[in-house]
A tleap script that builds the chain and sets N, CA, C and O, in Angstrom:
source leaprc.protein.ff14SB
mol = sequence {
  NMET ALA ALA TYR GLU THR SER ARG ALA ALA
  PRO PHE GLY ALA ILE SER ILE PHE ARG PHE
  VAL GLN PHE ALA SER GLU THR GLY SER LYS
  PHE ALA ALA TRP ASN ASP ALA ARG VAL THR
  ARG ASN ALA LEU GLY LYS LEU SER ASP ARG
  GLU LEU ASP ASP ILE GLY LEU CYS ARG GLY
  ASP VAL ASP LEU ILE GLY CARG
}
set mol.1.N position { 98.561 121.687 55.054 }
set mol.1.CA position { 99.081 120.636 55.880 }
set mol.1.C position { 98.006 120.259 56.895 }
set mol.1.O position { 97.434 121.126 57.555 }
set mol.2.N position { 97.743 118.996 57.012 }
set mol.2.CA position { 96.683 118.515 57.900 }
set mol.2.C position { 97.295 117.939 59.167 }
set mol.2.O position { 98.373 117.345 59.141 }
set mol.3.N position { 96.600 118.122 60.257 }
set mol.3.CA position { 97.029 117.566 61.538 }
set mol.3.C position { 96.059 116.462 61.927 }
set mol.3.O position { 94.848 116.598 61.754 }
set mol.4.N position { 96.588 115.392 62.444 }
set mol.4.CA position { 95.746 114.262 62.832 }
set mol.4.C position { 95.942 114.000 64.318 }
set mol.4.O position { 97.069 113.793 64.767 }
set mol.5.N position { 94.879 114.005 65.068 }
set mol.5.CA position { 94.929 113.798 66.527 }
set mol.5.C position { 94.972 112.301 66.807 }
set mol.5.O position { 94.067 111.569 66.405 }
set mol.6.N position { 96.005 111.846 67.485 }
set mol.6.CA position { 96.156 110.411 67.736 }
set mol.6.C position { 95.873 110.025 69.179 }
set mol.6.O position { 95.910 108.839 69.509 }
set mol.7.N position { 95.596 110.975 70.036 }
set mol.7.CA position { 95.336 110.635 71.431 }
set mol.7.C position { 93.877 110.231 71.602 }
set mol.7.O position { 92.994 110.723 70.899 }
set mol.8.N position { 93.642 109.337 72.538 }
set mol.8.CA position { 92.274 108.923 72.827 }
set mol.8.C position { 92.157 108.638 74.322 }
set mol.8.O position { 93.162 108.493 75.017 }
set mol.9.N position { 90.961 108.563 74.790 }
set mol.9.CA position { 90.709 108.364 76.220 }
set mol.9.C position { 91.100 106.944 76.632 }
set mol.9.O position { 91.071 106.011 75.830 }
set mol.10.N position { 91.461 106.816 77.887 }
set mol.10.CA position { 91.798 105.499 78.424 }
set mol.10.C position { 90.537 104.645 78.508 }
set mol.10.O position { 89.443 105.168 78.719 }
set mol.11.N position { 90.690 103.329 78.343 }
set mol.11.CA position { 89.524 102.450 78.440 }
set mol.11.C position { 88.873 102.533 79.818 }
set mol.11.O position { 89.515 102.921 80.795 }
set mol.12.N position { 87.609 102.170 79.886 }
set mol.12.CA position { 86.855 102.242 81.126 }
set mol.12.C position { 87.513 101.371 82.190 }
set mol.12.O position { 87.756 100.187 81.960 }
set mol.13.N position { 87.799 101.949 83.345 }
set mol.13.CA position { 88.375 101.222 84.464 }
set mol.13.C position { 89.889 101.138 84.458 }
set mol.13.O position { 90.467 100.622 85.415 }
set mol.14.N position { 90.549 101.618 83.429 }
set mol.14.CA position { 92.001 101.503 83.341 }
set mol.14.C position { 92.697 102.288 84.456 }
set mol.14.O position { 93.689 101.821 85.015 }
set mol.15.N position { 92.195 103.447 84.772 }
set mol.15.CA position { 92.794 104.272 85.815 }
set mol.15.C position { 92.648 103.592 87.175 }
set mol.15.O position { 93.584 103.583 87.974 }
set mol.16.N position { 91.472 103.025 87.432 }
set mol.16.CA position { 91.240 102.339 88.705 }
set mol.16.C position { 92.142 101.126 88.848 }
set mol.16.O position { 92.687 100.876 89.923 }
set mol.17.N position { 92.300 100.373 87.772 }
set mol.17.CA position { 93.173 99.196 87.805 }
set mol.17.C position { 94.615 99.625 88.017 }
set mol.17.O position { 95.340 99.000 88.791 }
set mol.18.N position { 95.040 100.688 87.335 }
set mol.18.CA position { 96.401 101.196 87.513 }
set mol.18.C position { 96.642 101.614 88.954 }
set mol.18.O position { 97.689 101.297 89.518 }
set mol.19.N position { 95.700 102.313 89.556 }
set mol.19.CA position { 95.869 102.754 90.945 }
set mol.19.C position { 95.900 101.578 91.910 }
set mol.19.O position { 96.643 101.602 92.891 }
set mol.20.N position { 95.095 100.539 91.639 }
set mol.20.CA position { 95.111 99.349 92.493 }
set mol.20.C position { 96.455 98.630 92.395 }
set mol.20.O position { 97.015 98.221 93.412 }
set mol.21.N position { 96.969 98.477 91.186 }
set mol.21.CA position { 98.261 97.817 90.997 }
set mol.21.C position { 99.366 98.633 91.645 }
set mol.21.O position { 100.275 98.068 92.253 }
set mol.22.N position { 99.302 99.937 91.527 }
set mol.22.CA position { 100.295 100.808 92.153 }
set mol.22.C position { 100.229 100.684 93.675 }
set mol.22.O position { 101.267 100.616 94.333 }
set mol.23.N position { 99.027 100.653 94.236 }
set mol.23.CA position { 98.856 100.490 95.673 }
set mol.23.C position { 99.412 99.149 96.135 }
set mol.23.O position { 100.108 99.081 97.148 }
set mol.24.N position { 99.111 98.089 95.401 }
set mol.24.CA position { 99.598 96.758 95.762 }
set mol.24.C position { 101.124 96.706 95.693 }
set mol.24.O position { 101.763 96.088 96.544 }
set mol.25.N position { 101.698 97.341 94.702 }
set mol.25.CA position { 103.153 97.372 94.557 }
set mol.25.C position { 103.805 98.126 95.712 }
set mol.25.O position { 104.802 97.669 96.272 }
set mol.26.N position { 103.242 99.278 96.068 }
set mol.26.CA position { 103.780 100.063 97.185 }
set mol.26.C position { 103.648 99.295 98.496 }
set mol.26.O position { 104.556 99.320 99.326 }
set mol.27.N position { 102.523 98.616 98.684 }
set mol.27.CA position { 102.318 97.833 99.902 }
set mol.27.C position { 103.336 96.706 99.983 }
set mol.27.O position { 103.893 96.449 101.050 }
set mol.28.N position { 103.581 96.036 98.870 }
set mol.28.CA position { 104.584 94.971 98.839 }
set mol.28.C position { 105.975 95.486 99.131 }
set mol.28.O position { 106.743 94.831 99.836 }
set mol.29.N position { 106.311 96.644 98.604 }
set mol.29.CA position { 107.626 97.235 98.857 }
set mol.29.C position { 107.793 97.619 100.320 }
set mol.29.O position { 108.853 97.410 100.908 }
set mol.30.N position { 106.732 98.184 100.905 }
set mol.30.CA position { 106.798 98.559 102.322 }
set mol.30.C position { 106.920 97.327 103.213 }
set mol.30.O position { 107.645 97.346 104.207 }
set mol.31.N position { 106.212 96.262 102.859 }
set mol.31.CA position { 106.300 95.030 103.630 }
set mol.31.C position { 107.701 94.436 103.532 }
set mol.31.O position { 108.242 93.963 104.531 }
set mol.32.N position { 108.293 94.454 102.341 }
set mol.32.CA position { 109.642 93.922 102.168 }
set mol.32.C position { 110.654 94.728 102.986 }
set mol.32.O position { 111.550 94.149 103.601 }
set mol.33.N position { 110.521 96.044 102.999 }
set mol.33.CA position { 111.429 96.888 103.783 }
set mol.33.C position { 111.263 96.621 105.277 }
set mol.33.O position { 112.249 96.554 106.010 }
set mol.34.N position { 110.012 96.468 105.729 }
set mol.34.CA position { 109.765 96.169 107.131 }
set mol.34.C position { 110.372 94.819 107.511 }
set mol.34.O position { 110.970 94.682 108.577 }
set mol.35.N position { 110.217 93.830 106.644 }
set mol.35.CA position { 110.747 92.501 106.929 }
set mol.35.C position { 112.271 92.511 106.955 }
set mol.35.O position { 112.874 91.849 107.800 }
set mol.36.N position { 112.908 93.252 106.043 }
set mol.36.CA position { 114.364 93.368 106.054 }
set mol.36.C position { 114.857 93.994 107.352 }
set mol.36.O position { 115.850 93.542 107.924 }
set mol.37.N position { 114.170 95.027 107.816 }
set mol.37.CA position { 114.554 95.676 109.072 }
set mol.37.C position { 114.365 94.721 110.248 }
set mol.37.O position { 115.180 94.698 111.171 }
set mol.38.N position { 113.300 93.941 110.215 }
set mol.38.CA position { 113.039 92.981 111.286 }
set mol.38.C position { 114.125 91.913 111.338 }
set mol.38.O position { 114.601 91.566 112.418 }
set mol.39.N position { 114.516 91.394 110.190 }
set mol.39.CA position { 115.563 90.372 110.128 }
set mol.39.C position { 116.887 90.947 110.620 }
set mol.39.O position { 117.626 90.283 111.347 }
set mol.40.N position { 117.185 92.183 110.224 }
set mol.40.CA position { 118.423 92.833 110.666 }
set mol.40.C position { 118.437 93.023 112.175 }
set mol.40.O position { 119.443 92.745 112.828 }
set mol.41.N position { 117.310 93.501 112.739 }
set mol.41.CA position { 117.239 93.679 114.197 }
set mol.41.C position { 117.432 92.357 114.921 }
set mol.41.O position { 118.142 92.294 115.925 }
set mol.42.N position { 116.802 91.298 114.417 }
set mol.42.CA position { 116.934 89.997 115.069 }
set mol.42.C position { 118.366 89.481 115.003 }
set mol.42.O position { 118.871 88.931 115.982 }
set mol.43.N position { 119.022 89.653 113.862 }
set mol.43.CA position { 120.403 89.190 113.720 }
set mol.43.C position { 121.340 89.970 114.630 }
set mol.43.O position { 122.205 89.390 115.286 }
set mol.44.N position { 121.165 91.291 114.668 }
set mol.44.CA position { 122.027 92.099 115.539 }
set mol.44.C position { 121.719 91.851 117.006 }
set mol.44.O position { 122.615 91.917 117.848 }
set mol.45.N position { 120.463 91.565 117.321 }
set mol.45.CA position { 120.092 91.297 118.703 }
set mol.45.C position { 120.706 90.024 119.252 }
set mol.45.O position { 120.856 89.887 120.466 }
set mol.46.N position { 121.064 89.095 118.385 }
set mol.46.CA position { 121.671 87.828 118.812 }
set mol.46.C position { 123.169 87.944 119.054 }
set mol.46.O position { 123.780 87.048 119.636 }
set mol.47.N position { 123.766 89.059 118.601 }
set mol.47.CA position { 125.200 89.238 118.795 }
set mol.47.C position { 125.506 89.651 120.226 }
set mol.47.O position { 124.689 90.283 120.896 }
set mol.48.N position { 126.688 89.285 120.678 }
set mol.48.CA position { 127.118 89.689 122.019 }
set mol.48.C position { 127.581 91.146 121.982 }
set mol.48.O position { 127.772 91.722 120.911 }
set mol.49.N position { 127.756 91.730 123.167 }
set mol.49.CA position { 128.235 93.114 123.236 }
set mol.49.C position { 129.620 93.246 122.606 }
set mol.49.O position { 129.929 94.257 121.976 }
set mol.50.N position { 130.445 92.227 122.780 }
set mol.50.CA position { 131.795 92.240 122.205 }
set mol.50.C position { 131.730 92.227 120.677 }
set mol.50.O position { 132.469 92.955 120.013 }
set mol.51.N position { 130.852 91.404 120.129 }
set mol.51.CA position { 130.715 91.337 118.674 }
set mol.51.C position { 130.152 92.642 118.111 }
set mol.51.O position { 130.575 93.099 117.049 }
set mol.52.N position { 129.209 93.232 118.816 }
set mol.52.CA position { 128.678 94.528 118.385 }
set mol.52.C position { 129.761 95.598 118.428 }
set mol.52.O position { 129.834 96.451 117.543 }
set mol.53.N position { 130.600 95.553 119.459 }
set mol.53.CA position { 131.686 96.521 119.573 }
set mol.53.C position { 132.681 96.349 118.426 }
set mol.53.O position { 133.248 97.331 117.948 }
set mol.54.N position { 132.896 95.117 117.984 }
set mol.54.CA position { 133.805 94.860 116.863 }
set mol.54.C position { 133.326 95.529 115.582 }
set mol.54.O position { 134.150 95.953 114.772 }
set mol.55.N position { 132.036 95.633 115.382 }
set mol.55.CA position { 131.531 96.272 114.171 }
set mol.55.C position { 131.154 97.735 114.400 }
set mol.55.O position { 130.572 98.375 113.525 }
set mol.56.N position { 131.487 98.258 115.573 }
set mol.56.CA position { 131.303 99.678 115.848 }
set mol.56.C position { 129.917 100.058 116.304 }
set mol.56.O position { 129.491 101.196 116.104 }
set mol.57.N position { 129.202 99.128 116.913 }
set mol.57.CA position { 127.853 99.411 117.403 }
set mol.57.C position { 127.763 99.123 118.886 }
set mol.57.O position { 128.594 98.412 119.451 }
set mol.58.N position { 126.741 99.687 119.507 }
set mol.58.CA position { 126.432 99.333 120.885 }
set mol.58.C position { 124.997 98.790 120.901 }
set mol.58.O position { 124.277 98.881 119.907 }
set mol.59.N position { 124.603 98.237 122.024 }
set mol.59.CA position { 123.285 97.600 122.126 }
set mol.59.C position { 122.154 98.586 121.798 }
set mol.59.O position { 121.138 98.186 121.230 }
set mol.60.N position { 122.315 99.835 122.141 }
set mol.60.CA position { 121.284 100.835 121.862 }
set mol.60.C position { 121.141 101.198 120.392 }
set mol.60.O position { 120.112 101.734 119.981 }
set mol.61.N position { 122.167 100.909 119.596 }
set mol.61.CA position { 122.109 101.230 118.167 }
set mol.61.C position { 121.287 100.228 117.365 }
set mol.61.O position { 120.894 100.514 116.233 }
set mol.62.N position { 121.024 99.064 117.935 }
set mol.62.CA position { 120.318 98.016 117.198 }
set mol.62.C position { 118.920 98.489 116.796 }
set mol.62.O position { 118.509 98.274 115.655 }
set mol.63.N position { 118.195 99.117 117.693 }
set mol.63.CA position { 116.849 99.595 117.379 }
set mol.63.C position { 116.870 100.721 116.345 }
set mol.63.O position { 115.969 100.819 115.513 }
set mol.64.N position { 117.900 101.567 116.399 }
set mol.64.CA position { 117.991 102.673 115.448 }
set mol.64.C position { 118.274 102.176 114.034 }
set mol.64.O position { 117.764 102.728 113.060 }
set mol.65.N position { 119.087 101.135 113.929 }
set mol.65.CA position { 119.443 100.603 112.611 }
set mol.65.C position { 118.244 99.933 111.981 }
set mol.65.O position { 118.070 99.997 110.764 }
set mol.66.N position { 117.419 99.296 112.778 }
set mol.66.CA position { 116.269 98.586 112.256 }
set mol.66.C position { 115.142 99.470 111.784 }
set mol.66.O position { 114.197 98.970 111.173 }
set mol.67.N position { 115.200 100.735 112.035 }
set mol.67.CA position { 114.103 101.630 111.635 }
set mol.67.C position { 114.213 102.069 110.212 }
set mol.67.O position { 113.366 102.822 109.731 }
savepdb mol mol.pdb
quit
């Protein structure tokens, strides 16, 4: 019975390109999360104390939620 090896080395530069794409993807995800938190903080910051109390928050919780 004969065995045939089917694995081969990655093309030149493939690993570097993969790492760059992975870095760009992670950076985009982090930016999106930061922007979502920023939008949430701004929206909650515009609410009155009464409106915040209606949803169970106080003014000091706005910064904690945005993190």
